[in-house]
The first five atom37 places (N, CA, C, CB, O) and aatype in JSON, in Angstrom:
{
  "aatype": [12, 16, 19, 15, 13, 7, 19, 2, 18, 0, 0, 19, 9, 0, 7, 0, 19, 0, 0, 19, 19, 9, 7, 0, 10, 18, 18, 7, 0, 10, 7, 13, 7, 6, 1, 7, 15, 1, 12, 10, 7, 16, 0, 5, 14, 1, 14, 7, 14, 1, 5, 10, 0, 16, 7, 10, 19, 19, 7, 10, 19, 2, 0, 17, 19, 9, 0, 19, 10, 0, 10, 2, 10, 8, 0, 0, 15, 9, 7, 3, 0, 9, 10, 10, 7, 9, 10, 19, 17, 10, 7, 13, 7, 0, 16, 13, 11, 0, 0, 5, 19, 0, 13, 6, 7, 1, 14, 17, 7, 10, 17, 7, 9, 5, 0, 19, 8, 3, 19, 19, 19, 5, 19, 19, 9, 0, 0, 9, 19, 16, 10, 17, 1],
  "atom_mask": [
    [1, 1, 1, 1, 1],
    [1, 1, 1, 1, 1],
    [1, 1, 1, 1, 1],
    [1, 1, 1, 1, 1],
    [1, 1, 1, 1, 1],
    [1, 1, 1, 0, 1],
    [1, 1, 1, 1, 1],
    [1, 1, 1, 1, 1],
    [1, 1, 1, 1, 1],
    [1, 1, 1, 1, 1],
    [1, 1, 1, 1, 1],
    [1, 1, 1, 1, 1],
    [1, 1, 1, 1, 1],
    [1, 1, 1, 1, 1],
    [1, 1, 1, 0, 1],
    [1, 1, 1, 1, 1],
    [1, 1, 1, 1, 1],
    [1, 1, 1, 1, 1],
    [1, 1, 1, 1, 1],
    [1, 1, 1, 1, 1],
    [1, 1, 1, 1, 1],
    [1, 1, 1, 1, 1],
    [1, 1, 1, 0, 1],
    [1, 1, 1, 1, 1],
    [1, 1, 1, 1, 1],
    [1, 1, 1, 1, 1],
    [1, 1, 1, 1, 1],
    [1, 1, 1, 0, 1],
    [1, 1, 1, 1, 1],
    [1, 1, 1, 1, 1],
    [1, 1, 1, 0, 1],
    [1, 1, 1, 1, 1],
    [1, 1, 1, 0, 1],
    [1, 1, 1, 1, 1],
    [1, 1, 1, 1, 1],
    [1, 1, 1, 0, 1],
    [1, 1, 1, 1, 1],
    [1, 1, 1, 1, 1],
    [1, 1, 1, 1, 1],
    [1, 1, 1, 1, 1],
    [1, 1, 1, 0, 1],
    [1, 1, 1, 1, 1],
    [1, 1, 1, 1, 1],
    [1, 1, 1, 1, 1],
    [1, 1, 1, 1, 1],
    [1, 1, 1, 1, 1],
    [1, 1, 1, 1, 1],
    [1, 1, 1, 0, 1],
    [1, 1, 1, 1, 1],
    [1, 1, 1, 1, 1],
    [1, 1, 1, 1, 1],
    [1, 1, 1, 1, 1],
    [1, 1, 1, 1, 1],
    [1, 1, 1, 1, 1],
    [1, 1, 1, 0, 1],
    [1, 1, 1, 1, 1],
    [1, 1, 1, 1, 1],
    [1, 1, 1, 1, 1],
    [1, 1, 1, 0, 1],
    [1, 1, 1, 1, 1],
    [1, 1, 1, 1, 1],
    [1, 1, 1, 1, 1],
    [1, 1, 1, 1, 1],
    [1, 1, 1, 1, 1],
    [1, 1, 1, 1, 1],
    [1, 1, 1, 1, 1],
    [1, 1, 1, 1, 1],
    [1, 1, 1, 1, 1],
    [1, 1, 1, 1, 1],
    [1, 1, 1, 1, 1],
    [1, 1, 1, 1, 1],
    [1, 1, 1, 1, 1],
    [1, 1, 1, 1, 1],
    [1, 1, 1, 1, 1],
    [1, 1, 1, 1, 1],
    [1, 1, 1, 1, 1],
    [1, 1, 1, 1, 1],
    [1, 1, 1, 1, 1],
    [1, 1, 1, 0, 1],
    [1, 1, 1, 1, 1],
    [1, 1, 1, 1, 1],
    [1, 1, 1, 1, 1],
    [1, 1, 1, 1, 1],
    [1, 1, 1, 1, 1],
    [1, 1, 1, 0, 1],
    [1, 1, 1, 1, 1],
    [1, 1, 1, 1, 1],
    [1, 1, 1, 1, 1],
    [1, 1, 1, 1, 1],
    [1, 1, 1, 1, 1],
    [1, 1, 1, 0, 1],
    [1, 1, 1, 1, 1],
    [1, 1, 1, 0, 1],
    [1, 1, 1, 1, 1],
    [1, 1, 1, 1, 1],
    [1, 1, 1, 1, 1],
    [1, 1, 1, 1, 1],
    [1, 1, 1, 1, 1],
    [1, 1, 1, 1, 1],
    [1, 1, 1, 1, 1],
    [1, 1, 1, 1, 1],
    [1, 1, 1, 1, 1],
    [1, 1, 1, 1, 1],
    [1, 1, 1, 1, 1],
    [1, 1, 1, 0, 1],
    [1, 1, 1, 1, 1],
    [1, 1, 1, 1, 1],
    [1, 1, 1, 1, 1],
    [1, 1, 1, 0, 1],
    [1, 1, 1, 1, 1],
    [1, 1, 1, 1, 1],
    [1, 1, 1, 0, 1],
    [1, 1, 1, 1, 1],
    [1, 1, 1, 1, 1],
    [1, 1, 1, 1, 1],
    [1, 1, 1, 1, 1],
    [1, 1, 1, 1, 1],
    [1, 1, 1, 1, 1],
    [1, 1, 1, 1, 1],
    [1, 1, 1, 1, 1],
    [1, 1, 1, 1, 1],
    [1, 1, 1, 1, 1],
    [1, 1, 1, 1, 1],
    [1, 1, 1, 1, 1],
    [1, 1, 1, 1, 1],
    [1, 1, 1, 1, 1],
    [1, 1, 1, 1, 1],
    [1, 1, 1, 1, 1],
    [1, 1, 1, 1, 1],
    [1, 1, 1, 1, 1],
    [1, 1, 1, 1, 1],
    [1, 1, 1, 1, 1],
    [1, 1, 1, 1, 1]
  ],
  "atom_positions": [
    [[-26.97, -53.83, 83.59], [-25.63, -54.22, 84.36], [-25.33, -54.92, 84.46], [-25.33, -54.12, 85.23], [-25.84, -55.86, 85.07]],
    [[-23.71, -54.87, 83.55], [-23.17, -56.09, 84.44], [-21.86, -55.8, 85.1], [-22.95, -57.42, 83.56], [-20.79, -55.4, 84.62]],
    [[-22.17, -56.08, 86.19], [-20.45, -56.23, 87.4], [-19.82, -57.89, 87.83], [-20.92, -55.43, 89.44], [-20.2, -58.96, 88.31]],
    [[-18.58, -57.16, 87.27], [-17.64, -58.34, 88.15], [-17.97, -57.87, 89.04], [-16.07, -58.61, 88.14], [-18.46, -56.8, 89.4]],
    [[-17.47, -59.38, 89.7], [-16.65, -59.68, 90.96], [-15.33, -60.42, 90.98], [-17.43, -60.41, 91.78], [-14.86, -61.06, 91.92]],
    [[-14.89, -60.25, 89.94], [-13.55, -61.29, 90.48], [-12.17, -60.41, 91.01], [0.0, 0.0, 0.0], [-11.15, -60.29, 90.33]],
    [[-12.36, -59.82, 92.33], [-11.34, -59.42, 92.77], [-10.22, -60.24, 93.26], [-11.68, -58.75, 93.5], [-10.28, -61.38, 93.73]],
    [[-9.42, -59.66, 93.13], [-8.19, -60.4, 94.51], [-8.52, -60.38, 95.29], [-6.95, -60.01, 94.99], [-9.04, -59.34, 95.71]],
    [[-8.42, -61.81, 96.23], [-8.9, -61.58, 97.46], [-7.75, -61.22, 97.97], [-9.61, -62.61, 98.13], [-7.72, -60.05, 98.36]],
    [[-6.59, -61.97, 98.13], [-5.73, -61.59, 99.12], [-5.58, -60.0, 99.12], [-4.41, -62.31, 98.91], [-5.53, -59.53, 100.26]],
    [[-5.52, -59.35, 98.38], [-6.08, -57.69, 98.56], [-7.01, -57.08, 99.24], [-6.47, -57.21, 97.59], [-6.88, -55.91, 99.61]],
    [[-8.09, -57.81, 99.46], [-9.12, -57.48, 100.21], [-8.87, -57.93, 101.46], [-10.29, -57.91, 99.73], [-9.32, -57.24, 102.38]],
    [[-8.11, -59.18, 101.81], [-8.14, -59.49, 103.06], [-6.86, -58.48, 103.83], [-7.98, -61.16, 103.14], [-7.09, -58.02, 104.95]],
    [[-5.4, -58.18, 103.08], [-4.62, -57.07, 103.31], [-4.96, -55.55, 103.48], [-3.9, -57.13, 102.44], [-4.25, -54.71, 104.03]],
    [[-6.49, -55.34, 102.74], [-7.08, -53.89, 103.3], [-7.95, -54.31, 104.29], [0.0, 0.0, 0.0], [-7.93, -53.35, 105.06]],
    [[-8.73, -55.14, 104.77], [-9.02, -55.26, 105.9], [-8.3, -55.64, 107.15], [-9.75, -55.81, 105.75], [-8.78, -55.38, 108.25]],
    [[-6.74, -56.49, 106.95], [-6.34, -55.97, 108.46], [-5.44, -54.59, 108.5], [-5.4, -57.21, 109.26], [-5.17, -54.03, 109.56]],
    [[-5.0, -54.12, 107.21], [-4.8, -52.7, 107.76], [-5.9, -52.09, 108.21], [-4.25, -51.81, 106.85], [-5.7, -51.73, 109.37]],
    [[-7.0, -51.8, 107.82], [-8.09, -51.15, 108.52], [-8.24, -51.26, 110.21], [-9.32, -51.75, 107.87], [-8.5, -50.36, 111.01]],
    [[-7.87, -53.36, 110.55], [-7.63, -52.85, 111.9], [-6.54, -52.74, 112.66], [-8.22, -53.36, 112.56], [-6.46, -52.65, 113.89]],
    [[-5.68, -52.75, 111.81], [-4.3, -51.79, 112.15], [-4.02, -50.44, 112.27], [-3.47, -51.93, 111.35], [-3.01, -49.97, 112.79]],
    [[-5.12, -49.72, 111.68], [-5.38, -48.76, 111.82], [-5.98, -47.76, 112.57], [-5.54, -48.82, 111.31], [-5.7, -46.6, 112.85]],
    [[-6.82, -48.47, 112.8], [-8.39, -48.02, 114.5], [-7.37, -48.78, 115.75], [0.0, 0.0, 0.0], [-7.69, -48.56, 116.92]],
    [[-6.34, -49.53, 115.49], [-6.05, -49.84, 116.81], [-4.65, -48.81, 117.1], [-5.8, -51.59, 116.98], [-4.27, -48.68, 118.26]],
    [[-3.91, -48.1, 115.97], [-2.95, -47.25, 116.33], [-4.07, -45.97, 116.89], [-1.8, -46.9, 114.95], [-4.22, -45.58, 118.05]],
    [[-4.63, -45.59, 115.88], [-5.45, -44.29, 115.53], [-6.69, -43.29, 117.15], [-6.67, -45.13, 113.98], [-7.07, -42.16, 117.48]],
    [[-6.84, -45.29, 117.77], [-8.23, -45.28, 118.59], [-6.93, -45.25, 119.88], [-9.73, -46.96, 118.39], [-6.71, -44.28, 120.61]],
    [[-6.39, -46.21, 119.9], [-5.37, -46.52, 121.34], [-3.94, -45.98, 121.1], [0.0, 0.0, 0.0], [-3.75, -45.03, 121.85]],
    [[-2.77, -46.27, 120.26], [-1.95, -46.05, 120.48], [-1.4, -44.31, 120.55], [-1.57, -46.9, 119.81], [-0.48, -43.92, 121.26]],
    [[-2.44, -43.2, 119.39], [-2.44, -42.1, 119.45], [-3.46, -41.31, 119.99], [-2.2, -41.87, 118.55], [-3.7, -40.13, 119.71]],
    [[-4.29, -42.36, 121.13], [-5.28, -41.65, 122.44], [-6.6, -41.05, 121.3], [0.0, 0.0, 0.0], [-7.01, -40.02, 121.83]],
    [[-7.04, -41.19, 120.56], [-8.25, -40.71, 119.76], [-9.7, -41.32, 120.48], [-8.07, -41.27, 118.08], [-10.6, -40.63, 120.94]],
    [[-9.64, -43.03, 120.42], [-10.95, -43.23, 121.71], [-10.8, -42.8, 123.19], [0.0, 0.0, 0.0], [-11.78, -42.8, 123.94]],
    [[-9.38, -42.38, 123.64], [-9.94, -42.0, 125.15], [-10.46, -40.35, 124.44], [-8.38, -42.0, 126.81], [-11.58, -40.02, 124.85]],
    [[-9.95, -39.55, 123.69], [-10.5, -38.2, 124.01], [-11.9, -38.57, 123.12], [-9.42, -36.67, 123.45], [-12.76, -37.7, 123.22]],
    [[-12.23, -39.67, 122.32], [-13.82, -39.77, 122.1], [-14.64, -40.16, 123.25], [0.0, 0.0, 0.0], [-15.85, -39.97, 123.28]],
    [[-13.78, -40.87, 124.5], [-14.94, -41.56, 125.32], [-15.37, -40.43, 126.72], [-14.26, -43.28, 125.96], [-16.16, -40.48, 127.67]],
    [[-14.2, -39.32, 126.09], [-14.03, -37.96, 127.63], [-15.37, -37.41, 127.0], [-12.21, -36.34, 127.73], [-16.43, -37.22, 127.59]],
    [[-14.97, -37.14, 125.32], [-16.48, -36.65, 124.7], [-17.84, -37.02, 125.69], [-16.75, -37.54, 123.09], [-18.54, -36.29, 126.38]],
    [[-17.86, -38.2, 125.49], [-19.29, -39.31, 125.9], [-19.74, -39.0, 127.32], [-18.87, -41.18, 125.92], [-20.83, -39.04, 127.88]],
    [[-18.54, -38.68, 127.69], [-17.84, -38.88, 129.88], [-18.7, -40.54, 129.36], [0.0, 0.0, 0.0], [-19.92, -40.75, 129.34]],
    [[-17.82, -41.3, 129.07], [-17.67, -42.61, 129.7], [-16.56, -43.37, 129.59], [-18.56, -43.36, 129.34], [-15.84, -42.91, 128.7]],
    [[-15.92, -44.75, 130.32], [-14.79, -44.92, 130.04], [-14.41, -45.73, 128.85], [-14.34, -45.31, 131.02], [-15.03, -46.74, 128.51]],
    [[-13.42, -45.27, 128.26], [-12.65, -45.96, 127.19], [-12.69, -47.55, 127.24], [-11.17, -45.5, 127.28], [-11.92, -48.34, 127.77]],
    [[-13.92, -47.76, 126.47], [-13.54, -49.65, 126.42], [-11.93, -50.07, 125.61], [-15.08, -50.62, 125.17], [-11.12, -49.6, 124.81]],
    [[-12.18, -51.34, 126.49], [-10.82, -52.48, 125.99], [-11.5, -54.03, 124.79], [-10.02, -53.42, 128.03], [-11.96, -55.18, 124.77]],
    [[-10.96, -52.53, 123.78], [-11.46, -53.67, 123.01], [-10.87, -55.71, 123.17], [-11.05, -52.99, 121.51], [-9.82, -56.24, 123.54]],
    [[-12.15, -56.2, 122.69], [-11.41, -58.03, 123.35], [-11.89, -58.82, 122.12], [0.0, 0.0, 0.0], [-12.56, -58.14, 121.35]],
    [[-11.66, -60.29, 121.72], [-11.24, -60.89, 120.9], [-12.96, -60.81, 119.98], [-10.43, -62.32, 121.51], [-13.13, -61.51, 118.98]],
    [[-13.76, -60.16, 120.36], [-15.15, -60.06, 119.98], [-15.24, -58.73, 119.2], [-16.14, -60.12, 121.24], [-15.81, -58.62, 118.12]],
    [[-14.72, -57.87, 119.78], [-14.92, -56.37, 118.81], [-13.56, -56.35, 117.88], [-14.96, -54.64, 119.95], [-13.4, -55.44, 117.07]],
    [[-12.41, -57.61, 118.07], [-11.51, -57.66, 117.26], [-12.6, -58.48, 115.68], [-10.06, -58.58, 118.12], [-13.07, -58.03, 114.63]],
    [[-12.58, -59.19, 116.02], [-13.61, -60.52, 115.18], [-14.32, -59.47, 114.6], [-14.77, -61.85, 116.19], [-14.13, -59.25, 113.41]],
    [[-15.48, -58.44, 115.53], [-16.12, -57.87, 114.48], [-15.34, -57.04, 113.43], [-17.07, -57.13, 115.03], [-15.91, -56.96, 112.34]],
    [[-13.99, -56.31, 113.54], [-13.23, -55.51, 113.02], [-13.36, -55.97, 112.01], [0.0, 0.0, 0.0], [-14.02, -55.61, 111.03]],
    [[-12.48, -57.1, 112.23], [-11.98, -57.66, 111.23], [-13.21, -58.39, 109.25], [-11.25, -58.9, 112.35], [-13.06, -58.76, 108.09]],
    [[-14.37, -58.07, 110.44], [-14.95, -58.92, 109.82], [-15.94, -57.13, 108.76], [-15.91, -60.37, 111.14], [-16.44, -57.14, 107.63]],
    [[-15.87, -56.47, 109.31], [-16.1, -55.89, 109.25], [-15.82, -55.06, 107.55], [-15.84, -55.78, 110.33], [-16.41, -54.58, 106.58]],
    [[-14.28, -55.41, 108.21], [-13.2, -54.48, 107.3], [-12.69, -55.66, 105.64], [0.0, 0.0, 0.0], [-12.16, -55.39, 104.56]],
    [[-13.13, -56.73, 106.15], [-13.38, -57.64, 105.22], [-14.43, -57.27, 104.09], [-13.75, -58.77, 105.91], [-14.31, -57.44, 102.88]],
    [[-15.64, -56.67, 104.89], [-16.63, -56.31, 103.3], [-16.69, -55.14, 103.22], [-18.23, -56.74, 103.11], [-17.37, -54.73, 102.28]],
    [[-16.04, -54.08, 104.13], [-15.38, -52.75, 103.39], [-14.6, -53.09, 102.05], [-14.24, -52.01, 104.44], [-14.81, -52.75, 100.88]],
    [[-13.89, -53.67, 102.49], [-12.33, -54.22, 101.84], [-13.51, -54.98, 99.98], [-11.11, -56.26, 103.54], [-13.26, -54.74, 98.8]],
    [[-14.17, -55.46, 100.32], [-14.42, -56.62, 99.45], [-15.24, -55.12, 98.55], [-15.49, -58.37, 100.22], [-14.82, -54.54, 97.55]],
    [[-16.26, -54.9, 99.21], [-17.06, -53.57, 98.33], [-16.24, -52.67, 97.23], [-17.57, -52.37, 99.48], [-16.37, -52.61, 96.0]],
    [[-15.09, -51.82, 98.4], [-14.0, -51.11, 97.46], [-13.6, -51.89, 96.36], [-12.71, -50.79, 98.19], [-13.88, -51.5, 95.23]],
    [[-13.08, -52.8, 96.51], [-12.71, -53.6, 95.52], [-13.26, -54.2, 94.34], [-12.41, -54.3, 95.97], [-12.71, -54.32, 93.25]],
    [[-14.92, -54.73, 94.85], [-15.65, -54.64, 93.38], [-15.45, -53.0, 92.6], [-17.52, -54.97, 93.68], [-14.7, -52.71, 91.67]],
    [[-16.21, -52.33, 93.18], [-16.03, -51.21, 93.11], [-14.72, -50.12, 92.19], [-16.08, -51.19, 94.31], [-14.88, -49.36, 91.24]],
    [[-13.86, -50.37, 92.73], [-12.4, -50.02, 92.21], [-12.49, -50.78, 90.7], [-10.98, -50.72, 93.36], [-12.54, -50.11, 89.67]],
    [[-12.51, -52.2, 90.7], [-12.6, -53.11, 89.51], [-13.35, -52.76, 88.43], [-13.07, -54.27, 89.84], [-12.72, -52.68, 87.38]],
    [[-14.53, -52.53, 88.38], [-15.85, -51.65, 88.03], [-15.75, -50.55, 87.12], [-16.42, -51.02, 89.23], [-16.04, -50.54, 85.92]],
    [[-15.12, -49.2, 88.15], [-14.42, -48.15, 87.57], [-13.52, -48.21, 87.1], [-14.2, -47.4, 88.06], [-13.46, -47.11, 86.54]],
    [[-12.71, -48.67, 86.88], [-11.74, -49.0, 86.22], [-10.43, -48.37, 87.34], [-11.93, -48.39, 84.63], [-9.4, -47.93, 86.83]],
    [[-10.56, -48.38, 88.48], [-9.28, -47.44, 88.68], [-8.26, -48.39, 88.92], [-9.34, -46.33, 89.94], [-8.3, -49.58, 89.25]],
    [[-7.18, -47.45, 88.65], [-5.78, -48.18, 88.46], [-4.44, -47.31, 88.96], [-5.61, -48.49, 86.8], [-3.29, -47.71, 88.78]],
    [[-4.82, -45.97, 89.66], [-3.24, -45.88, 89.97], [-3.78, -45.4, 91.42], [-2.05, -44.68, 88.9], [-4.87, -45.7, 91.91]],
    [[-2.84, -44.63, 91.97], [-2.44, -43.8, 93.34], [-4.07, -43.14, 94.04], [-1.14, -42.22, 92.8], [-4.69, -43.33, 95.09]],
    [[-4.38, -42.03, 92.41], [-4.98, -40.72, 92.3], [-6.18, -41.06, 92.08], [0.0, 0.0, 0.0], [-7.04, -40.31, 92.55]],
    [[-6.69, -42.43, 91.22], [-7.68, -43.38, 91.88], [-8.67, -43.86, 92.87], [-7.35, -43.84, 91.99], [-9.87, -43.86, 93.15]],
    [[-7.3, -44.35, 93.33], [-7.58, -44.71, 94.75], [-8.09, -44.0, 95.64], [-6.69, -45.02, 95.3], [-9.03, -44.22, 96.41]],
    [[-7.34, -43.04, 95.49], [-7.31, -41.66, 96.5], [-9.01, -41.16, 96.67], [-6.21, -40.15, 95.6], [-9.78, -41.16, 97.63]],
    [[-9.14, -40.7, 95.07], [-10.49, -40.05, 95.05], [-12.01, -41.21, 95.25], [-10.5, -39.23, 93.43], [-13.13, -40.76, 95.51]],
    [[-11.78, -42.36, 95.12], [-12.38, -43.44, 95.56], [-12.43, -43.59, 96.56], [-12.11, -44.31, 95.25], [-13.59, -43.73, 96.92]],
    [[-11.68, -43.67, 97.38], [-11.65, -43.59, 99.06], [-12.47, -42.69, 99.28], [0.0, 0.0, 0.0], [-13.56, -43.0, 99.77]],
    [[-12.21, -41.5, 99.01], [-12.62, -40.39, 99.66], [-14.82, -40.18, 99.28], [-11.35, -38.95, 98.85], [-15.74, -39.83, 100.03]],
    [[-14.78, -40.59, 97.9], [-15.91, -40.46, 97.96], [-16.49, -42.09, 98.74], [-16.35, -40.0, 96.45], [-17.5, -41.97, 99.43]],
    [[-16.2, -42.75, 98.7], [-17.03, -43.35, 99.25], [-17.37, -43.44, 100.66], [-16.86, -44.19, 98.88], [-18.33, -43.94, 101.26]],
    [[-15.95, -42.63, 101.13], [-16.61, -41.8, 102.63], [-17.1, -40.88, 102.98], [-16.08, -41.54, 103.41], [-17.42, -40.59, 104.14]],
    [[-17.28, -40.02, 101.58], [-17.94, -38.95, 102.13], [-19.25, -39.01, 101.84], [-17.46, -37.79, 101.75], [-20.1, -38.18, 102.18]],
    [[-19.54, -40.71, 100.78], [-21.05, -40.53, 100.27], [-21.81, -41.59, 101.33], [0.0, 0.0, 0.0], [-23.04, -41.61, 101.43]],
    [[-21.06, -42.36, 101.99], [-21.77, -42.9, 103.16], [-21.37, -43.15, 104.18], [-22.23, -43.77, 103.03], [-22.22, -43.41, 105.03]],
    [[-19.93, -43.21, 104.6], [-19.53, -43.0, 105.72], [-19.74, -41.61, 106.6], [0.0, 0.0, 0.0], [-20.68, -41.36, 107.35]],
    [[-19.15, -41.18, 106.44], [-19.24, -39.09, 106.6], [-20.95, -39.17, 106.99], [-18.85, -37.74, 104.38], [-21.43, -39.18, 108.13]],
    [[-21.96, -39.23, 105.2], [-23.08, -38.97, 105.83], [-23.67, -39.52, 107.11], [-23.78, -39.15, 105.05], [-23.9, -38.93, 108.17]],
    [[-23.87, -40.78, 106.78], [-24.63, -41.33, 107.78], [-23.85, -41.48, 109.7], [-24.96, -42.87, 107.0], [-24.35, -42.09, 110.64]],
    [[-22.98, -40.95, 109.68], [-22.51, -40.33, 110.78], [-22.74, -39.04, 111.05], [-21.39, -40.46, 110.82], [-22.35, -38.62, 112.14]],
    [[-23.2, -38.41, 110.42], [-23.6, -37.1, 110.4], [-24.71, -37.08, 110.93], [-23.64, -36.51, 109.26], [-25.17, -36.35, 111.8]],
    [[-25.29, -38.29, 110.12], [-27.21, -37.9, 111.25], [-27.09, -38.58, 112.01], [-28.98, -38.24, 110.74], [-28.24, -38.85, 112.38]],
    [[-26.27, -39.22, 112.68], [-26.62, -40.72, 113.82], [-26.16, -39.16, 114.52], [-25.41, -42.85, 113.99], [-27.21, -38.62, 114.86]],
    [[-24.87, -38.2, 114.87], [-24.21, -37.45, 115.42], [-25.7, -36.32, 116.1], [-22.97, -36.9, 114.27], [-26.19, -35.99, 117.18]],
    [[-25.93, -36.04, 114.38], [-27.07, -35.16, 114.85], [-28.49, -35.64, 115.67], [-27.5, -34.55, 113.64], [-29.1, -34.94, 116.47]],
    [[-28.86, -37.04, 115.22], [-29.72, -37.59, 115.96], [-30.32, -37.93, 117.27], [-29.6, -38.12, 115.69], [-31.36, -37.73, 117.91]],
    [[-28.62, -38.85, 117.43], [-28.35, -39.17, 118.61], [-27.57, -38.2, 120.08], [-27.67, -40.18, 118.19], [-27.23, -38.64, 121.18]],
    [[-27.5, -36.76, 119.52], [-27.1, -35.11, 120.58], [-25.82, -35.79, 120.35], [0.0, 0.0, 0.0], [-25.63, -36.39, 121.41]],
    [[-24.82, -36.04, 119.55], [-23.57, -36.67, 120.48], [-22.94, -35.83, 119.45], [-23.12, -38.56, 120.73], [-23.33, -35.57, 118.31]],
    [[-21.43, -35.32, 120.37], [-20.59, -33.95, 119.88], [-20.23, -34.16, 118.82], [-19.41, -33.47, 120.56], [-20.1, -35.27, 118.3]],
    [[-19.92, -32.65, 118.14], [-19.53, -32.63, 116.7], [-17.97, -33.49, 116.14], [-19.42, -30.97, 116.41], [-17.56, -34.17, 115.2]],
    [[-17.31, -32.65, 118.04], [-16.53, -33.57, 117.9], [-16.11, -34.96, 117.75], [0.0, 0.0, 0.0], [-15.14, -35.22, 117.04]],
    [[-16.82, -35.97, 118.42], [-16.72, -37.16, 118.23], [-17.05, -37.53, 116.59], [-17.57, -37.78, 119.25], [-17.01, -38.61, 115.99]],
    [[-17.26, -36.65, 116.29], [-17.92, -37.3, 114.91], [-16.47, -36.79, 113.63], [-19.97, -36.3, 114.46], [-16.16, -37.43, 112.63]],
    [[-15.91, -35.67, 114.04], [-14.5, -35.36, 113.94], [-13.26, -36.75, 113.93], [0.0, 0.0, 0.0], [-12.46, -37.29, 113.16]],
    [[-13.64, -36.82, 114.95], [-12.55, -38.01, 115.41], [-12.92, -39.15, 114.57], [-12.61, -38.49, 117.1], [-11.98, -39.55, 113.9]],
    [[-13.77, -39.64, 114.45], [-14.51, -40.69, 113.25], [-14.03, -40.23, 112.27], [-16.11, -40.77, 113.01], [-13.45, -41.09, 111.6]],
    [[-14.01, -38.91, 111.72], [-14.05, -38.95, 110.21], [-12.36, -38.72, 109.68], [-15.19, -37.6, 109.6], [-11.86, -38.84, 108.56]],
    [[-11.82, -38.39, 110.85], [-10.15, -38.65, 110.35], [-9.84, -40.18, 110.18], [-8.96, -38.04, 111.6], [-9.22, -40.77, 109.3]],
    [[-10.49, -40.64, 111.35], [-9.86, -42.32, 111.33], [-10.86, -43.12, 109.43], [-10.82, -43.55, 113.63], [-10.2, -43.78, 108.63]],
    [[-12.01, -42.88, 109.27], [-12.53, -43.42, 108.53], [-12.32, -42.89, 107.43], [-13.5, -43.59, 108.79], [-12.23, -43.66, 106.47]],
    [[-12.21, -41.77, 107.25], [-11.41, -41.89, 105.48], [-9.94, -42.31, 105.36], [-11.33, -40.27, 104.64], [-9.33, -42.74, 104.37]],
    [[-9.56, -42.09, 106.5], [-8.06, -42.59, 105.84], [-7.87, -44.19, 105.81], [-6.7, -41.96, 106.85], [-6.94, -44.9, 105.43]],
    [[-9.19, -44.46, 106.38], [-9.47, -46.2, 106.14], [-9.64, -46.76, 104.63], [-10.99, -46.65, 106.89], [-9.33, -47.75, 103.97]],
    [[-10.19, -45.76, 104.51], [-10.64, -46.0, 103.3], [-10.37, -45.75, 102.01], [-11.4, -45.75, 103.33], [-10.67, -46.38, 101.0]],
    [[-9.64, -44.55, 102.18], [-7.94, -44.67, 101.37], [-7.19, -45.35, 101.04], [-7.08, -44.35, 101.7], [-6.81, -45.37, 99.87]],
    [[-6.74, -46.08, 101.92], [-5.85, -46.99, 102.3], [-6.43, -48.53, 101.59], [-5.76, -46.91, 104.02], [-5.88, -49.37, 100.88]],
    [[-7.81, -48.42, 102.18], [-8.34, -49.6, 101.77], [-8.77, -49.47, 100.12], [-9.56, -49.93, 102.76], [-9.23, -50.44, 99.52]],
    [[-8.59, -48.32, 99.56], [-8.12, -47.92, 98.11], [-7.4, -47.83, 97.72], [-8.22, -47.24, 97.65], [-7.49, -47.7, 96.5]],
    [[-6.26, -47.8, 98.2], [-5.29, -48.2, 97.52], [-4.37, -49.31, 97.37], [-4.83, -47.54, 97.63], [-3.53, -49.62, 96.53]],
    [[-4.92, -49.91, 98.68], [-4.85, -51.87, 98.19], [-5.64, -52.2, 97.52], [-5.06, -53.05, 99.19], [-5.19, -51.98, 96.4]],
    [[-6.64, -52.64, 97.42], [-7.01, -53.2, 96.64], [-7.42, -52.77, 95.05], [-7.73, -53.6, 97.28], [-7.99, -53.48, 94.22]],
    [[-6.76, -50.84, 94.82], [-6.77, -50.59, 93.56], [-5.37, -50.98, 93.02], [-7.17, -49.21, 93.33], [-5.42, -51.38, 91.86]],
    [[-4.04, -50.95, 93.63], [-3.29, -51.14, 92.97], [-2.33, -52.86, 93.41], [-2.67, -49.76, 93.0], [-1.11, -53.0, 93.29]],
    [[-3.06, -53.68, 93.78], [-2.67, -54.51, 93.93], [-3.84, -55.69, 93.48], [-2.14, -54.33, 95.09], [-4.82, -56.14, 94.08]],
    [[-3.43, -55.87, 92.55], [-4.96, -56.59, 91.29], [-4.15, -57.65, 91.02], [-5.61, -55.6, 89.44], [-4.52, -58.54, 90.26]]
  ]
}
């Protein structure tokens, strides 16, 4: 199998930044972080520099992997990007988090909050790295 790694690194960085911004808006400004904390019976954490740095690194790795997939699958349109983002989310994020919820006894509503965030992030990242080559 031959895999090309010649992705647009500016698009990868933009995708990672978009992921962090979406997370801040979704969990912060839109209040879903507070809802999730209430479901767990805990106080909403206040992210600091360490959490921001971790989020950026996670976003960079995620965007790079999606960019490699988009390049090698020859994704070229917004439809391709949406499908890629949904498939990545469904195959990895949704399933792994569902297993964690089941085994850790967490509320399924929390899975729903995280699932919406995650699918949006995957689709936005896929759109950025697919359309900006």
